[in-house]
Each structure stands twice: as C-alpha cells, then as structure tokens.
CHARMM-style PDB file with segment names, atoms N, HN, CA, C and O in Angstrom:
ATOM      1  N   MET     1       0.657  -1.176   0.094  1.00  0.00      PROA
ATOM      2  CA  MET     1      -0.054  -0.106   0.142  1.00  0.00      PROA
ATOM      3  C   MET     1       0.844   1.127  -0.107  1.00  0.00      PROA
ATOM      4  O   MET     1       1.917   1.116   0.495  1.00  0.00      PROA
ATOM      5  N   ASP     2       0.581   2.172  -0.887  1.00  0.00      PROA
ATOM      6  HN  ASP     2      -0.291   2.180  -1.377  1.00  0.00      PROA
ATOM      7  CA  ASP     2       1.295   3.313  -0.991  1.00  0.00      PROA
ATOM      8  C   ASP     2       0.953   4.425   0.046  1.00  0.00      PROA
ATOM      9  O   ASP     2      -0.205   4.649   0.397  1.00  0.00      PROA
ATOM     10  N   LYS     3       2.021   5.096   0.505  1.00  0.00      PROA
ATOM     11  HN  LYS     3       2.962   4.913   0.220  1.00  0.00      PROA
ATOM     12  CA  LYS     3       1.774   6.089   1.596  1.00  0.00      PROA
ATOM     13  C   LYS     3       1.518   7.328   0.891  1.00  0.00      PROA
ATOM     14  O   LYS     3       2.252   7.701  -0.023  1.00  0.00      PROA
ATOM     15  N   THR     4       0.486   7.991   1.288  1.00  0.00      PROA
ATOM     16  HN  THR     4      -0.110   7.688   2.031  1.00  0.00      PROA
ATOM     17  CA  THR     4       0.189   9.311   0.739  1.00  0.00      PROA
ATOM     18  C   THR     4      -0.021  10.498   1.774  1.00  0.00      PROA
ATOM     19  O   THR     4      -0.335  10.225   2.932  1.00  0.00      PROA
ATOM     20  N   LYS     5       0.144  11.764   1.381  1.00  0.00      PROA
ATOM     21  HN  LYS     5       0.399  11.986   0.440  1.00  0.00      PROA
ATOM     22  CA  LYS     5       0.227  12.833   2.233  1.00  0.00      PROA
ATOM     23  C   LYS     5      -0.306  14.046   1.416  1.00  0.00      PROA
ATOM     24  O   LYS     5      -0.388  14.037   0.188  1.00  0.00      PROA
ATOM     25  N   TRP     6      -0.648  15.054   2.184  1.00  0.00      PROA
ATOM     26  HN  TRP     6      -0.582  15.061   3.182  1.00  0.00      PROA
ATOM     27  CA  TRP     6      -1.134  16.325   1.468  1.00  0.00      PROA
ATOM     28  C   TRP     6       0.160  17.102   1.320  1.00  0.00      PROA
ATOM     29  O   TRP     6       1.106  17.151   2.106  1.00  0.00      PROA
ATOM     30  N   LEU     7       0.007  17.682   0.180  1.00  0.00      PROA
ATOM     31  HN  LEU     7      -0.762  17.642  -0.458  1.00  0.00      PROA
ATOM     32  CA  LEU     7       1.351  18.570  -0.135  1.00  0.00      PROA
ATOM     33  C   LEU     7       1.070  19.956   0.621  1.00  0.00      PROA
ATOM     34  O   LEU     7       0.148  20.707   0.302  1.00  0.00      PROA
ATOM     35  N   LEU     8       2.009  20.212   1.699  1.00  0.00      PROA
ATOM     36  HN  LEU     8       2.758  19.602   1.958  1.00  0.00      PROA
ATOM     37  CA  LEU     8       1.752  21.452   2.213  1.00  0.00      PROA
ATOM     38  C   LEU     8       2.542  22.565   1.707  1.00  0.00      PROA
ATOM     39  O   LEU     8       3.655  22.381   1.213  1.00  0.00      PROA
ATOM     40  N   CYS     9       1.952  23.829   1.824  1.00  0.00      PROA
ATOM     41  HN  CYS     9       1.048  23.979   2.225  1.00  0.00      PROA
ATOM     42  CA  CYS     9       2.635  24.948   1.340  1.00  0.00      PROA
ATOM     43  C   CYS     9       4.046  25.336   1.881  1.00  0.00      PROA
ATOM     44  O   CYS     9       4.173  25.511   3.092  1.00  0.00      PROA
ATOM     45  N   PRO    10       5.028  25.467   1.110  1.00  0.00      PROA
ATOM     46  CA  PRO    10       6.323  25.642   1.849  1.00  0.00      PROA
ATOM     47  C   PRO    10       6.527  26.960   2.443  1.00  0.00      PROA
ATOM     48  O   PRO    10       7.570  27.181   3.058  1.00  0.00      PROA
ATOM     49  N   LEU    11       5.534  27.947   2.304  1.00  0.00      PROA
ATOM     50  HN  LEU    11       4.687  27.768   1.805  1.00  0.00      PROA
ATOM     51  CA  LEU    11       5.504  29.435   2.773  1.00  0.00      PROA
ATOM     52  C   LEU    11       4.747  29.525   4.222  1.00  0.00      PROA
ATOM     53  O   LEU    11       5.225  29.914   5.288  1.00  0.00      PROA
ATOM     54  N   CYS    12       3.492  29.074   3.961  1.00  0.00      PROA
ATOM     55  HN  CYS    12       3.104  28.758   3.095  1.00  0.00      PROA
ATOM     56  CA  CYS    12       2.782  29.056   5.384  1.00  0.00      PROA
ATOM     57  C   CYS    12       2.350  27.838   5.988  1.00  0.00      PROA
ATOM     58  O   CYS    12       1.601  27.869   6.965  1.00  0.00      PROA
ATOM     59  N   GLY    13       2.813  26.624   5.427  1.00  0.00      PROA
ATOM     60  HN  GLY    13       3.422  26.599   4.634  1.00  0.00      PROA
ATOM     61  CA  GLY    13       2.708  25.494   6.160  1.00  0.00      PROA
ATOM     62  C   GLY    13       1.052  24.760   5.918  1.00  0.00      PROA
ATOM     63  O   GLY    13       0.794  23.657   6.400  1.00  0.00      PROA
ATOM     64  N   ASN    14       0.178  25.440   5.229  1.00  0.00      PROA
ATOM     65  HN  ASN    14       0.387  26.336   4.838  1.00  0.00      PROA
ATOM     66  CA  ASN    14      -0.954  24.762   5.330  1.00  0.00      PROA
ATOM     67  C   ASN    14      -1.295  23.899   4.273  1.00  0.00      PROA
ATOM     68  O   ASN    14      -0.570  24.050   3.290  1.00  0.00      PROA
ATOM     69  N   LYS    15      -2.226  22.987   4.156  1.00  0.00      PROA
ATOM     70  HN  LYS    15      -2.815  22.864   4.955  1.00  0.00      PROA
ATOM     71  CA  LYS    15      -2.662  22.112   3.156  1.00  0.00      PROA
ATOM     72  C   LYS    15      -2.927  22.877   1.740  1.00  0.00      PROA
ATOM     73  O   LYS    15      -3.393  24.012   1.638  1.00  0.00      PROA
ATOM     74  N   THR    16      -2.581  22.124   0.797  1.00  0.00      PROA
ATOM     75  HN  THR    16      -2.203  21.202   0.880  1.00  0.00      PROA
ATOM     76  CA  THR    16      -2.837  22.706  -0.398  1.00  0.00      PROA
ATOM     77  C   THR    16      -3.992  21.759  -1.043  1.00  0.00      PROA
ATOM     78  O   THR    16      -4.629  21.030  -0.283  1.00  0.00      PROA
ATOM     79  N   ARG    17      -4.278  21.761  -2.495  1.00  0.00      PROA
ATOM     80  HN  ARG    17      -3.760  22.352  -3.113  1.00  0.00      PROA
ATOM     81  CA  ARG    17      -5.411  20.983  -2.985  1.00  0.00      PROA
ATOM     82  C   ARG    17      -4.825  19.607  -3.660  1.00  0.00      PROA
ATOM     83  O   ARG    17      -5.464  18.882  -4.423  1.00  0.00      PROA
ATOM     84  N   ASN    18      -3.457  19.395  -3.216  1.00  0.00      PROA
ATOM     85  HN  ASN    18      -2.937  19.984  -2.596  1.00  0.00      PROA
ATOM     86  CA  ASN    18      -2.680  18.368  -3.903  1.00  0.00      PROA
ATOM     87  C   ASN    18      -2.335  17.289  -2.798  1.00  0.00      PROA
ATOM     88  O   ASN    18      -2.071  17.523  -1.618  1.00  0.00      PROA
ATOM     89  N   LYS    19      -2.391  16.115  -3.396  1.00  0.00      PROA
ATOM     90  HN  LYS    19      -2.606  15.925  -4.354  1.00  0.00      PROA
ATOM     91  CA  LYS    19      -1.996  14.879  -2.519  1.00  0.00      PROA
ATOM     92  C   LYS    19      -0.767  14.426  -3.274  1.00  0.00      PROA
ATOM     93  O   LYS    19      -0.658  14.725  -4.463  1.00  0.00      PROA
ATOM     94  N   ILE    20       0.179  13.715  -2.646  1.00  0.00      PROA
ATOM     95  HN  ILE    20       0.091  13.472  -1.680  1.00  0.00      PROA
ATOM     96  CA  ILE    20       1.239  13.170  -3.236  1.00  0.00      PROA
ATOM     97  C   ILE    20       1.567  11.651  -2.659  1.00  0.00      PROA
ATOM     98  O   ILE    20       1.406  11.416  -1.461  1.00  0.00      PROA
ATOM     99  N   ARG    21       2.001  10.711  -3.509  1.00  0.00      PROA
ATOM    100  HN  ARG    21       2.131  10.902  -4.482  1.00  0.00      PROA
ATOM    101  CA  ARG    21       2.250   9.417  -3.007  1.00  0.00      PROA
ATOM    102  C   ARG    21       3.884   9.505  -2.799  1.00  0.00      PROA
ATOM    103  O   ARG    21       4.523  10.480  -3.193  1.00  0.00      PROA
ATOM    104  N   GLU    22       4.445   8.457  -2.182  1.00  0.00      PROA
ATOM    105  HN  GLU    22       3.925   7.665  -1.861  1.00  0.00      PROA
ATOM    106  CA  GLU    22       5.812   8.030  -2.127  1.00  0.00      PROA
ATOM    107  C   GLU    22       6.637   8.041  -3.383  1.00  0.00      PROA
ATOM    108  O   GLU    22       7.799   8.442  -3.459  1.00  0.00      PROA
ATOM    109  N   ASP    23       5.878   7.536  -4.398  1.00  0.00      PROA
ATOM    110  HN  ASP    23       4.935   7.211  -4.336  1.00  0.00      PROA
ATOM    111  CA  ASP    23       6.708   7.502  -5.638  1.00  0.00      PROA
ATOM    112  C   ASP    23       6.429   8.749  -6.705  1.00  0.00      PROA
ATOM    113  O   ASP    23       6.889   8.684  -7.845  1.00  0.00      PROA
ATOM    114  N   THR    24       5.806   9.655  -6.349  1.00  0.00      PROA
ATOM    115  HN  THR    24       5.433   9.708  -5.423  1.00  0.00      PROA
ATOM    116  CA  THR    24       5.359  10.893  -6.927  1.00  0.00      PROA
ATOM    117  C   THR    24       6.842  11.598  -7.182  1.00  0.00      PROA
ATOM    118  O   THR    24       7.707  11.564  -6.306  1.00  0.00      PROA
ATOM    119  N   ILE    25       7.038  12.201  -8.390  1.00  0.00      PROA
ATOM    120  HN  ILE    25       6.335  12.228  -9.101  1.00  0.00      PROA
ATOM    121  CA  ILE    25       8.084  12.991  -8.759  1.00  0.00      PROA
ATOM    122  C   ILE    25       7.584  14.048  -9.530  1.00  0.00      PROA
ATOM    123  O   ILE    25       6.962  13.802 -10.564  1.00  0.00      PROA
ATOM    124  N   LEU    26       7.823  15.430  -9.072  1.00  0.00      PROA
ATOM    125  HN  LEU    26       8.328  15.629  -8.232  1.00  0.00      PROA
ATOM    126  CA  LEU    26       7.358  16.476  -9.617  1.00  0.00      PROA
ATOM    127  C   LEU    26       8.745  17.225  -9.935  1.00  0.00      PROA
ATOM    128  O   LEU    26       9.758  17.163  -9.238  1.00  0.00      PROA
ATOM    129  N   LYS    27       8.583  17.950 -11.138  1.00  0.00      PROA
ATOM    130  HN  LYS    27       7.761  18.000 -11.705  1.00  0.00      PROA
ATOM    131  CA  LYS    27       9.956  18.880 -11.349  1.00  0.00      PROA
ATOM    132  C   LYS    27       9.140  20.208 -11.958  1.00  0.00      PROA
ATOM    133  O   LYS    27       8.178  20.109 -12.719  1.00  0.00      PROA
ATOM    134  N   ASN    28       9.591  21.212 -11.577  1.00  0.00      PROA
ATOM    135  HN  ASN    28      10.373  21.292 -10.958  1.00  0.00      PROA
ATOM    136  CA  ASN    28       9.105  22.823 -11.991  1.00  0.00      PROA
ATOM    137  C   ASN    28       7.700  22.732 -11.995  1.00  0.00      PROA
ATOM    138  O   ASN    28       7.040  22.979 -13.004  1.00  0.00      PROA
ATOM    139  N   TYR    29       7.163  22.362 -10.827  1.00  0.00      PROA
ATOM    140  HN  TYR    29       7.699  22.162 -10.006  1.00  0.00      PROA
ATOM    141  CA  TYR    29       5.596  22.414 -10.565  1.00  0.00      PROA
ATOM    142  C   TYR    29       5.174  23.825  -9.916  1.00  0.00      PROA
ATOM    143  O   TYR    29       5.726  24.258  -8.905  1.00  0.00      PROA
ATOM    144  N   PRO    30       4.234  24.442 -10.532  1.00  0.00      PROA
ATOM    145  CA  PRO    30       3.821  25.644 -10.043  1.00  0.00      PROA
ATOM    146  C   PRO    30       2.628  25.246  -8.789  1.00  0.00      PROA
ATOM    147  O   PRO    30       1.463  24.933  -9.033  1.00  0.00      PROA
ATOM    148  N   LEU    31       3.140  25.329  -7.641  1.00  0.00      PROA
ATOM    149  HN  LEU    31       4.087  25.583  -7.443  1.00  0.00      PROA
ATOM    150  CA  LEU    31       2.102  25.028  -6.415  1.00  0.00      PROA
ATOM    151  C   LEU    31       1.450  26.219  -6.233  1.00  0.00      PROA
ATOM    152  O   LEU    31       2.061  27.287  -6.208  1.00  0.00      PROA
ATOM    153  N   TYR    32       0.133  26.122  -6.091  1.00  0.00      PROA
ATOM    154  HN  TYR    32      -0.363  25.254  -6.111  1.00  0.00      PROA
ATOM    155  CA  TYR    32      -0.600  27.392  -5.500  1.00  0.00      PROA
ATOM    156  C   TYR    32      -1.291  27.170  -4.075  1.00  0.00      PROA
ATOM    157  O   TYR    32      -1.943  26.157  -3.824  1.00  0.00      PROA
ATOM    158  N   CYS    33      -1.135  27.974  -3.375  1.00  0.00      PROA
ATOM    159  HN  CYS    33      -0.606  28.798  -3.579  1.00  0.00      PROA
ATOM    160  CA  CYS    33      -1.754  27.779  -1.979  1.00  0.00      PROA
ATOM    161  C   CYS    33      -2.995  28.779  -1.937  1.00  0.00      PROA
ATOM    162  O   CYS    33      -2.829  29.974  -2.181  1.00  0.00      PROA
ATOM    163  N   PRO    34      -4.134  28.297  -1.649  1.00  0.00      PROA
ATOM    164  CA  PRO    34      -5.387  29.066  -1.485  1.00  0.00      PROA
ATOM    165  C   PRO    34      -5.608  29.924  -0.301  1.00  0.00      PROA
ATOM    166  O   PRO    34      -6.510  30.759  -0.231  1.00  0.00      PROA
ATOM    167  N   LYS    35      -4.590  29.636   0.786  1.00  0.00      PROA
ATOM    168  HN  LYS    35      -3.857  28.958   0.729  1.00  0.00      PROA
ATOM    169  CA  LYS    35      -4.550  30.587   1.903  1.00  0.00      PROA
ATOM    170  C   LYS    35      -3.800  31.774   1.799  1.00  0.00      PROA
ATOM    171  O   LYS    35      -4.269  32.911   1.864  1.00  0.00      PROA
ATOM    172  N   CYS    36      -2.538  31.450   1.623  1.00  0.00      PROA
ATOM    173  HN  CYS    36      -2.158  30.527   1.570  1.00  0.00      PROA
ATOM    174  CA  CYS    36      -1.700  32.759   1.231  1.00  0.00      PROA
ATOM    175  C   CYS    36      -1.782  33.341  -0.132  1.00  0.00      PROA
ATOM    176  O   CYS    36      -1.247  34.419  -0.391  1.00  0.00      PROA
ATOM    177  N   LYS    37      -2.430  32.662  -0.989  1.00  0.00      PROA
ATOM    178  HN  LYS    37      -2.865  31.787  -0.779  1.00  0.00      PROA
ATOM    179  CA  LYS    37      -2.682  32.949  -2.515  1.00  0.00      PROA
ATOM    180  C   LYS    37      -1.253  33.559  -3.310  1.00  0.00      PROA
ATOM    181  O   LYS    37      -1.066  34.561  -4.000  1.00  0.00      PROA
ATOM    182  N   GLN    38      -0.356  32.437  -2.854  1.00  0.00      PROA
ATOM    183  HN  GLN    38      -0.508  31.623  -2.294  1.00  0.00      PROA
ATOM    184  CA  GLN    38       0.921  32.648  -3.620  1.00  0.00      PROA
ATOM    185  C   GLN    38       1.260  31.224  -4.471  1.00  0.00      PROA
ATOM    186  O   GLN    38       0.932  30.076  -4.171  1.00  0.00      PROA
ATOM    187  N   GLU    39       1.957  31.658  -5.526  1.00  0.00      PROA
ATOM    188  HN  GLU    39       2.223  32.590  -5.770  1.00  0.00      PROA
ATOM    189  CA  GLU    39       2.142  30.460  -6.388  1.00  0.00      PROA
ATOM    190  C   GLU    39       3.710  30.422  -6.349  1.00  0.00      PROA
ATOM    191  O   GLU    39       4.404  31.423  -6.526  1.00  0.00      PROA
ATOM    192  N   ILE    40       4.190  29.183  -6.101  1.00  0.00      PROA
ATOM    193  HN  ILE    40       3.626  28.370  -5.957  1.00  0.00      PROA
ATOM    194  CA  ILE    40       5.687  28.957  -5.954  1.00  0.00      PROA
ATOM    195  C   ILE    40       6.154  27.719  -6.794  1.00  0.00      PROA
ATOM    196  O   ILE    40       5.277  26.871  -6.965  1.00  0.00      PROA
ATOM    197  N   MET    41       7.276  27.488  -7.301  1.00  0.00      PROA
ATOM    198  HN  MET    41       7.987  28.176  -7.162  1.00  0.00      PROA
ATOM    199  CA  MET    41       7.773  26.556  -8.121  1.00  0.00      PROA
ATOM    200  C   MET    41       8.432  25.683  -7.238  1.00  0.00      PROA
ATOM    201  O   MET    41       9.232  26.148  -6.426  1.00  0.00      PROA
ATOM    202  N   ILE    42       8.169  24.313  -7.299  1.00  0.00      PROA
ATOM    203  HN  ILE    42       7.519  23.935  -7.959  1.00  0.00      PROA
ATOM    204  CA  ILE    42       8.643  23.477  -6.379  1.00  0.00      PROA
ATOM    205  C   ILE    42       8.993  22.103  -7.181  1.00  0.00      PROA
ATOM    206  O   ILE    42       8.550  21.818  -8.294  1.00  0.00      PROA
ATOM    207  N   GLU    43       9.731  21.438  -6.526  1.00  0.00      PROA
ATOM    208  HN  GLU    43      10.091  21.669  -5.622  1.00  0.00      PROA
ATOM    209  CA  GLU    43      10.268  19.880  -6.958  1.00  0.00      PROA
ATOM    210  C   GLU    43       9.951  18.755  -5.821  1.00  0.00      PROA
ATOM    211  O   GLU    43      10.306  18.995  -4.666  1.00  0.00      PROA
ATOM    212  N   VAL    44       9.411  17.759  -6.072  1.00  0.00      PROA
ATOM    213  HN  VAL    44       9.123  17.564  -7.009  1.00  0.00      PROA
ATOM    214  CA  VAL    44       9.180  16.718  -5.056  1.00  0.00      PROA
ATOM    215  C   VAL    44       9.782  15.510  -5.521  1.00  0.00      PROA
ATOM    216  O   VAL    44       9.750  15.143  -6.696  1.00  0.00      PROA
ATOM    217  N   LYS    45      10.383  14.839  -4.496  1.00  0.00      PROA
ATOM    218  HN  LYS    45      10.410  15.137  -3.542  1.00  0.00      PROA
ATOM    219  CA  LYS    45      11.037  13.528  -4.828  1.00  0.00      PROA
ATOM    220  C   LYS    45      11.108  12.826  -3.333  1.00  0.00      PROA
ATOM    221  O   LYS    45      11.621  13.425  -2.387  1.00  0.00      PROA
ATOM    222  N   ASP    46      10.594  11.612  -3.218  1.00  0.00      PROA
ATOM    223  HN  ASP    46      10.178  11.126  -3.986  1.00  0.00      PROA
ATOM    224  CA  ASP    46      10.391  10.779  -2.077  1.00  0.00      PROA
ATOM    225  C   ASP    46       9.858  11.581  -0.985  1.00  0.00      PROA
ATOM    226  O   ASP    46      10.429  11.686   0.100  1.00  0.00      PROA
ATOM    227  N   LEU    47       8.793  12.129  -1.273  1.00  0.00      PROA
ATOM    228  HN  LEU    47       8.328  12.044  -2.154  1.00  0.00      PROA
ATOM    229  CA  LEU    47       7.972  13.054  -0.306  1.00  0.00      PROA
ATOM    230  C   LEU    47       8.824  14.122   0.199  1.00  0.00      PROA
ATOM    231  O   LEU    47       8.502  14.652   1.262  1.00  0.00      PROA
ATOM    232  N   LYS    48      10.047  14.576  -0.526  1.00  0.00      PROA
ATOM    233  HN  LYS    48      10.309  14.146  -1.390  1.00  0.00      PROA
ATOM    234  CA  LYS    48      10.712  15.858   0.185  1.00  0.00      PROA
ATOM    235  C   LYS    48      10.227  16.854  -1.045  1.00  0.00      PROA
ATOM    236  O   LYS    48      10.084  16.570  -2.235  1.00  0.00      PROA
ATOM    237  N   VAL    49      10.021  18.122  -0.361  1.00  0.00      PROA
ATOM    238  HN  VAL    49      10.137  18.352   0.605  1.00  0.00      PROA
ATOM    239  CA  VAL    49       9.601  19.256  -1.137  1.00  0.00      PROA
ATOM    240  C   VAL    49      10.912  20.283  -1.191  1.00  0.00      PROA
ATOM    241  O   VAL    49      11.515  20.601  -0.166  1.00  0.00      PROA
ATOM    242  N   THR    50      11.252  20.730  -2.435  1.00  0.00      PROA
ATOM    243  HN  THR    50      10.762  20.472  -3.268  1.00  0.00      PROA
ATOM    244  CA  THR    50      12.345  21.678  -2.424  1.00  0.00      PROA
ATOM    245  C   THR    50      11.937  22.917  -3.232  1.00  0.00      PROA
ATOM    246  O   THR    50      11.463  22.625  -4.329  1.00  0.00      PROA
ATOM    247  N   ILE    51      11.990  23.964  -3.015  1.00  0.00      PROA
ATOM    248  HN  ILE    51      12.375  24.201  -2.123  1.00  0.00      PROA
ATOM    249  CA  ILE    51      11.558  25.244  -3.492  1.00  0.00      PROA
ATOM    250  C   ILE    51      12.724  25.620  -4.384  1.00  0.00      PROA
ATOM    251  O   ILE    51      13.915  25.610  -4.075  1.00  0.00      PROA
ATOM    252  N   ILE    52      12.044  26.032  -5.822  1.00  0.00      PROA
ATOM    253  HN  ILE    52      11.076  26.040  -6.073  1.00  0.00      PROA
ATOM    254  CA  ILE    52      13.101  26.260  -6.947  1.00  0.00      PROA
ATOM    255  C   ILE    52      13.198  27.899  -6.953  1.00  0.00      PROA
ATOM    256  O   ILE    52      12.229  28.579  -7.291  1.00  0.00      PROA
ATOM    257  N   LYS    53      14.406  28.457  -6.564  1.00  0.00      PROA
ATOM    258  HN  LYS    53      15.193  27.905  -6.289  1.00  0.00      PROA
ATOM    259  CA  LYS    53      14.609  29.821  -6.773  1.00  0.00      PROA
ATOM    260  C   LYS    53      14.708  30.138  -8.215  1.00  0.00      PROA
ATOM    261  O   LYS    53      15.531  29.583  -8.943  1.00  0.00      PROA
ATOM    262  N   GLU    54      13.777  31.126  -8.670  1.00  0.00      PROA
ATOM    263  HN  GLU    54      13.108  31.577  -8.079  1.00  0.00      PROA
ATOM    264  CA  GLU    54      13.943  31.546 -10.162  1.00  0.00      PROA
ATOM    265  C   GLU    54      14.748  32.847 -10.064  1.00  0.00      PROA
ATOM    266  O   GLU    54      14.604  33.688  -9.177  1.00  0.00      PROA
ATOM    267  N   PRO    55      15.595  32.908 -11.062  1.00  0.00      PROA
ATOM    268  CA  PRO    55      16.350  34.267 -11.205  1.00  0.00      PROA
ATOM    269  C   PRO    55      15.658  35.311 -11.493  1.00  0.00      PROA
ATOM    270  O   PRO    55      14.829  35.226 -12.399  1.00  0.00      PROA
ATOM    271  N   ASP    56      15.821  36.397 -10.866  1.00  0.00      PROA
ATOM    272  HN  ASP    56      16.495  36.466 -10.130  1.00  0.00      PROA
ATOM    273  CA  ASP    56      15.187  37.786 -11.172  1.00  0.00      PROA
ATOM    274  C   ASP    56      15.443  38.141 -12.502  1.00  0.00      PROA
ATOM    275  O   ASP    56      16.621  38.086 -12.855  1.00  0.00      PROA
ATOM    276  N   ALA    57      14.505  38.533 -13.413  1.00  0.00      PROA
ATOM    277  HN  ALA    57      13.548  38.578 -13.127  1.00  0.00      PROA
ATOM    278  CA  ALA    57      14.634  39.078 -14.649  1.00  0.00      PROA
ATOM    279  C   ALA    57      15.018  40.693 -14.700  1.00  0.00      PROA
ATOM    280  OT1 ALA    57      15.152  41.262 -15.783  1.00  0.00      PROA
TER     281      ALA     57
END
C-alpha cells in the first residue's frame, strides 16, 4: 500500500489541494496555496519538497 500525504505550502505550512504519494516525482511544478494566495515553483521526490529559486529578470 502506497503512503500518501497532503502537499503542504512551503511558505505558510497549510494544506494545498494536492496529494502526493511516496513514488511521486514533480519537477518545475507551480504550486498554488489557496490560503496565502501565492504561487511557488517546487520539486518533489521521495516526499521531500524543494523550493526552486527563480532568477530575477
């Protein structure tokens, strides 16, 4: 049985509308948080969330 968990916002820590499994891999995923109304680029591998820093133009 696969372990699933809610994807938490890395900025405010609240639940988003997405669930991930332990075998989920996301690259350059635009995660939107409905509470803080921010969108942030993330990567997910082995249930570890990493924020992608975008260079300022």
